C-alpha positions in Angstrom: 0.0 0.0 0.0 2.9 2.4 0.7 4.2 1.8 -2.8 0.8 2.9 -4.2 0.9 6.1 -2.2 4.5 6.7 -3.4 3.5 6.2 -7.0 0.6 8.6 -6.6 2.9 11.3 -5.2 5.3 10.7 -8.1 2.5 11.2 -10.6 1.5 14.5 -8.9 5.2 15.6 -8.8 5.6 14.7 -12.5 2.5 16.7 -13.5 3.4 19.7 -11.2 7.0 19.8 -12.7 5.5 20.1 -16.2 3.3 23.0 -15.3 -0.1 21.2 -15.0 -2.6 23.0 -12.8 -4.5 19.9 -11.7 -4.8 16.1 -12.0 -8.2 14.6 -12.5 -9.3 10.9 -12.2 -12.3 8.7 -11.6 -12.9 5.6 -9.6 -15.9 3.5 -8.8 -17.9 3.7 -5.6 -16.8 0.2 -4.6 -13.1 1.0 -4.7 -13.0 2.4 -1.2 -9.2 1.9 -0.8 -8.6 3.9 -3.9 -10.9 6.7 -2.6 -9.0 6.8 0.7 -5.6 6.9 -1.2 -6.7 9.7 -3.5 -8.2 11.8 -0.6 -5.1 11.2 1.4 -3.0 12.6 -1.4 -5.0 15.8 -1.7 -7.7 14.9 -4.2 -11.2 16.2 -3.6 -14.3 14.6 -5.0 -15.8 17.0 -7.5 -18.7 15.0 -8.9 -20.4 11.7 -9.6 -21.8 10.0 -12.6 -23.4 6.7 -13.7 -21.4 4.5 -16.0 -24.5 3.3 -17.9 -28.2 3.6 -18.0 -28.3 0.7 -15.5 -26.2 2.7 -13.0 -29.1 4.5 -11.4 -31.1 1.3 -11.1 -28.2 -0.5 -9.5 -27.1 2.6 -7.5 -23.6 2.2 -8.9 -21.8 5.5 -9.3 -18.4 6.7 -10.6 -16.7 9.3 -8.4 -14.7 12.0 -10.0 -11.7 13.5 -8.2 -9.4 16.6 -8.8 -6.1 17.6 -7.2 -5.1 21.2 -7.6 -1.4 21.5 -8.2 -0.8 25.2 -8.1 1.3 27.0 -10.7 4.0 24.4 -11.0 6.5 26.2 -8.8 
């Protein structure tokens, strides 16, 4: 699990060093460990969606996350 957090930090550092203002990603509602990882790295949930027309019937959502990186400095 520590390796996953390290990889996440590396991705954020890579994007920040190249001047990106934010990183966005999505994960499913059942991937609780991923949600905790992303939130622990500074990501905030910015929305939800359903992956298909059956999503609302099954109450299965996709969570969208965003991590603001600043100006790259």
